[in-house]
N, C-alpha and C positions, 0 to 999 in steps of 0.2 A: 406358735406352732408352725413347723416347717411343712410346706405343701410339697407333695411328691411330684416328681417329674413324670410326664406322660410321653410315651413313645409314639411318634407320628411317622407316617410314610408319605412321601411325595416325590414328584419328579423335579429334579434340579438340573437345569441346563441339559436336559435330555437323558439324564441318568436317574434310575430309581434309587432313592436313598431313604434312610430312616434317621431319626434324631430323637434325642431325649430333651424335652423342653419343660421348663417350669411355667406355671400359669402367667407369670409376669414378664417373661422374656418376649422381646419384640423381634421382628424379622431380621433387622440389622444385627442384633446380638447373636442370633442363631447363625446367620450366614458367616459372620466374622469368626465367632467363637468355635463353631463345630466344623466349618468347611473351609476356613481360611480365605474367604472371598471378601475382598476389601473395596470393591467398586462402589457399593452402596455405603454411604457414609452418613453417620448421624451428625448433623450440624446444628440445626435450630432446636431439634427435639420437639417440635410442635407441628410438623407436617406442612410448613410454610415455604421451605426453600427448595425442595426438589432434589437435594443431594442424596437422599436415601431411596430414591425411586427404584422399584423392582416391579417386574411384570408378574402378576398372579393370574393364571388363566387368561392371559392376553390383555389384562387391564393393569394400568399403572396404579400402584399403591405407594403410600408413604411408609416405608419400612420401619421408621422410627415409631409410628403409631400402630402399625399392624401387628397384632399379637401373633407370635409364631405358631401357636396351636391351631390357628385358623387355616394354615396351609395344609393340614392333613388331607391327603387325597388330591391336592392341587398340582398344577404345573407351574413351576417358578422359573423365571428366566432373569438372570442378572447380566450386567454388561459383559462379564467374562464368558457368558454362554452364547454371545452373538456370532463371534468369529468361528470359522472352522480352521482346521490345520492348514488348509490351502489358501484361505483368503479372509480378509476382514468383511464384515457386513457392509453393504453399500452406505449405510448411515455412518458407520465408523470411518469409512474411506472419505466420505464427503466432509466430515468434520476436520479431518487431517488436511485435505486438499484446500479447504477454504480458511484454515487457521482459526476455526471457531472455538478457540480456547486459548487461555494464557496459562494460568496456574494449573488448570485441569481438575480442580477439586469438584466442580459442579458438572463436569462433562459427562460422566456416566449417567447421571440423572437426565440430562438433556437428551442423550443418545437414546435412552429407553423410551422417553416420552415421544421423541420423534418417530421411533419405530411404531409405537401405537398409533400416532397420528397418520402415518403413511399406510399402515395396515387398514385403517378405517377410511382414509381420504387420500387416494394415491396421487392426486394433483391438487394440493391445497393452495388457496390464494393467501395473500399476506395476512388478511384479517383472521382466517382460520388458524394459521400458524401462530400468530400472536395470542389468540384465544387459548390454544392448547398449551402454550408455553408460559402462561401467566403464573403458574405455580412453581416455575424454576427460576431461581435467582442466580445471577453471576456478579460477583463483586468486581470482576475485571472488566465488566461491561462489553462483552463480546457479542451483544445482541445482533448487530448488523451481519456479522459473520455467521451467526447461528441461523438466521433467516436464509442467508445464501446457502448454507450447508443443507438445509431442509429442501430447498429447490433443487440443488444438485443431487441429493440422495433420491428425490422423486424421479429425476431423469435417469439416474443410474438404475433404479428399480425397473422403470419402464423399458430401458434398453436391455436389461437381462431377461425380461419376459419376452421380448421380441426375438431374442437370439435362439 
């Protein structure tokens, strides 16, 4: 028996949108299939690697495990929604400036997790950074640069608040 799709409405990167989702569709499938957003990537399919990280109502979720119908009425932010036409988000800038990536496959997930971290803890120490990022894996082993990027992003954010 085919299960009918349900129409949901939510905010995606600042825009009100609607989508038709089937009960088994996950958030990554929805973002890629209906909106062409490819920053969140399904890699492990088990919520263990962080490549599929998306922010839902300000909280990082594993998009490969998060059923799409759960975002009805929610605010969803993907890595594509962080930058404005004028500038990159300070976290994105910091990742570029510190070279906190090699192949880039895991980078969107790291960037979104760092955004959540800095939203909650504007000046994190090394232990908090490592704790927050334990669910994000990088096969290229850019971990030292990622920690450096987090610290730089925190400084950039503090500087933009002071200006």
